[in-house]
C-alpha positions as CSV (number, residue, x, y, z in Angstrom):
1,X,18.2,-39.3,38.5
2,X,17.6,-41.4,41.6
3,X,19.0,-44.5,40.1
4,X,22.7,-45.1,40.2
5,X,22.9,-46.1,36.5
6,X,21.2,-43.0,35.1
7,X,23.3,-40.8,32.8
8,X,22.9,-37.1,32.5
9,X,22.0,-35.7,29.1
10,X,24.9,-34.3,27.2
11,X,23.9,-30.6,27.3
12,X,23.3,-30.7,31.1
13,X,26.5,-32.6,31.7
14,X,28.4,-30.1,29.6
15,X,26.7,-27.1,31.4
16,X,27.5,-28.6,34.8
17,X,31.1,-29.3,33.7
18,X,31.6,-25.7,32.7
19,X,29.9,-24.2,35.8
20,X,31.8,-25.9,38.5
21,X,34.8,-27.8,37.1
22,X,37.0,-27.2,40.1
23,X,34.3,-28.2,42.6
24,X,33.5,-31.4,40.6
25,X,37.2,-32.4,40.4
26,X,37.6,-31.8,44.1
27,X,34.4,-33.8,44.9
28,X,35.7,-36.7,42.8
29,X,39.1,-36.7,44.4
30,X,37.5,-36.7,47.9
31,X,34.7,-39.1,47.0
32,X,36.6,-42.4,47.2
33,X,38.4,-41.8,50.5
34,X,35.2,-40.3,52.0
35,X,33.1,-43.2,50.9
36,X,35.6,-45.6,52.5
37,X,35.7,-43.5,55.7
38,X,31.9,-43.2,55.7
39,X,31.6,-47.0,55.5
40,X,34.0,-47.4,58.4
41,X,32.3,-44.8,60.4
42,X,28.8,-46.4,59.8
43,X,30.2,-49.8,60.8
44,X,31.9,-48.4,63.9
45,X,29.1,-46.0,64.9
46,X,26.5,-47.7,67.1
47,X,24.1,-44.9,67.6
48,X,21.5,-43.7,65.1
49,X,22.4,-40.1,65.5
50,X,26.0,-40.8,64.4
51,X,24.7,-42.6,61.3
52,X,22.3,-39.8,60.4
53,X,25.1,-37.2,60.8
54,X,27.3,-39.2,58.4
55,X,24.5,-39.5,55.9
56,X,23.8,-35.8,56.1
57,X,27.5,-35.0,55.5
58,X,27.4,-37.2,52.4
59,X,24.1,-35.7,51.3
60,X,25.6,-32.1,51.5
61,X,28.6,-33.2,49.4
62,X,26.4,-34.9,46.8
63,X,23.7,-32.3,46.3
64,X,25.8,-29.7,44.4
65,X,26.7,-32.3,41.7
66,X,23.1,-33.4,41.1
67,X,20.6,-31.8,38.7
68,X,17.6,-30.0,40.1
69,X,14.0,-30.1,38.8
70,X,14.6,-26.7,37.2
71,X,17.7,-28.0,35.4
72,X,15.7,-31.0,34.2
73,X,12.8,-28.7,33.1
74,X,15.2,-26.4,31.2
75,X,16.8,-29.5,29.7
76,X,13.4,-30.8,28.6
77,X,12.6,-27.5,27.0
78,X,15.9,-27.4,25.2
79,X,15.4,-31.0,24.1
80,X,12.0,-30.2,22.8
81,X,13.4,-27.2,20.9
82,X,16.2,-29.3,19.5
83,X,13.7,-31.9,18.5
84,X,11.4,-29.3,16.9
85,X,14.4,-27.8,15.0
86,X,15.5,-31.3,13.9
87,X,12.0,-32.1,12.6
88,X,11.9,-28.8,10.8
89,X,15.3,-29.5,9.3
90,X,14.3,-33.0,8.3
91,X,11.1,-31.8,6.7
92,X,13.0,-29.1,4.9
93,X,15.5,-31.6,3.6
94,X,12.7,-34.0,2.6
95,X,10.9,-31.2,0.8
96,X,14.1,-30.2,-1.0
97,X,14.7,-33.8,-2.0
98,X,11.1,-34.1,-3.2
99,X,11.3,-30.9,-5.2
100,X,14.6,-32.0,-6.7
101,X,13.1,-35.5,-7.5
102,X,10.1,-33.9,-9.2
103,X,12.3,-31.5,-11.1
104,X,14.5,-34.5,-12.2
105,X,11.3,-36.4,-13.1
106,X,10.1,-33.5,-15.3
107,X,13.5,-33.0,-16.8
108,X,13.7,-36.7,-17.5
109,X,10.2,-36.7,-18.9
110,X,11.1,-33.8,-21.2
111,X,14.4,-35.5,-22.2
112,X,12.5,-38.8,-22.8
113,X,9.9,-37.0,-25.0
114,X,12.7,-35.3,-26.9
115,X,14.5,-38.6,-27.4
116,X,11.2,-40.3,-28.5
117,X,10.7,-37.5,-31.1
118,X,14.3,-38.1,-32.3
119,X,13.7,-41.9,-32.5
120,X,10.4,-41.3,-34.3
121,X,12.1,-39.1,-36.9
122,X,14.9,-41.7,-37.3
123,X,12.3,-44.5,-37.6
124,X,10.4,-42.5,-40.3
125,X,13.8,-42.0,-42.2
126,X,14.5,-45.7,-42.0
127,X,11.0,-46.6,-43.1
128,X,11.3,-44.3,-46.1
129,X,14.7,-45.9,-47.0
130,X,13.3,-49.4,-46.5
131,X,10.3,-48.6,-48.6
132,X,12.6,-47.2,-51.4
133,X,14.7,-50.3,-51.2
134,X,11.7,-52.6,-51.3
135,X,10.4,-50.6,-54.3
136,X,13.8,-51.0,-56.0
137,X,13.9,-54.7,-55.1
138,X,10.4,-55.2,-56.5
139,X,11.3,-53.4,-59.7
140,X,14.5,-55.5,-60.0
141,X,12.5,-58.7,-59.2
142,X,9.8,-57.8,-61.7
143,X,12.5,-57.1,-64.4
144,X,14.1,-60.5,-63.7
145,X,10.7,-62.2,-63.7
146,X,10.0,-60.6,-67.1
147,X,13.3,-61.9,-68.4
148,X,12.6,-65.3,-67.0
149,X,9.1,-65.3,-68.4
150,X,10.5,-64.2,-71.8
151,X,13.0,-67.0,-71.6
152,X,10.3,-69.5,-70.6
153,X,8.1,-68.3,-73.4
154,X,11.0,-68.7,-75.8
155,X,11.8,-72.2,-74.5
156,X,8.1,-73.0,-74.7
157,X,7.9,-71.8,-78.3
158,X,11.0,-73.8,-79.1
159,X,9.6,-76.9,-77.4
160,X,6.3,-76.4,-79.1
161,X,8.0,-76.1,-82.5
162,X,10.0,-79.3,-81.8
163,X,6.8,-81.0,-80.7
164,X,5.1,-79.8,-83.9
165,X,8.0,-81.1,-85.9
166,X,7.8,-84.4,-84.1
167,X,4.0,-84.6,-84.6
168,X,4.5,-83.9,-88.3
169,X,7.1,-86.7,-88.5
170,X,4.8,-89.0,-86.6
171,X,1.9,-88.1,-88.9
172,X,4.1,-88.9,-91.9
173,X,5.2,-92.1,-90.2
174,X,1.7,-93.1,-89.4
175,X,0.6,-92.3,-93.0
176,X,3.5,-94.3,-94.3
177,X,2.6,-97.2,-92.0
178,X,-1.1,-97.0,-92.9
179,X,-0.2,-96.9,-96.6
180,X,2.1,-99.9,-96.2
181,X,-0.7,-101.8,-94.3
182,X,-3.1,-101.0,-97.1
183,X,-0.6,-102.1,-99.7
184,X,0.0,-105.3,-97.9
185,X,-3.7,-106.0,-97.6
186,X,-4.2,-105.4,-101.2
187,X,-1.6,-107.8,-102.2
């Protein structure tokens, strides 16, 4: 409080403002002219006693507006109480947020488990449908392969029959050629 730049805490300033508003306004109104007069008096006064009397007069005008040690102690006590209340409030809020977060986490976990169960059921349904489609596709493919194999067997039999006919013709042709060669040698 001794320094000129110090600012009174808000509660103390408010309390002082409510206790003596008229006195403070009066002191403010007189402060500027008195300071100017005091400076002139100090400059004009040559004796130490006159200077001390001016300082005492200024001191008596300034003291009622200043905070005392008791005021500061009460203010510190109030400030400690406010800080304690603020810490309790902050811890209460933090605990509430933590409980809400844990509740949200458990609700989310339950919701996630429920969703996983639904997804698993859907996957099982899709797997059953896919297996049925693959079985049907395999049956259709096997039927087509059987048709293709039957057609291939038919074509192979037809080709073999043609080859047999060609072999029979070639055998007759070779026999004819051999008989002609034998007839030409005998002549």
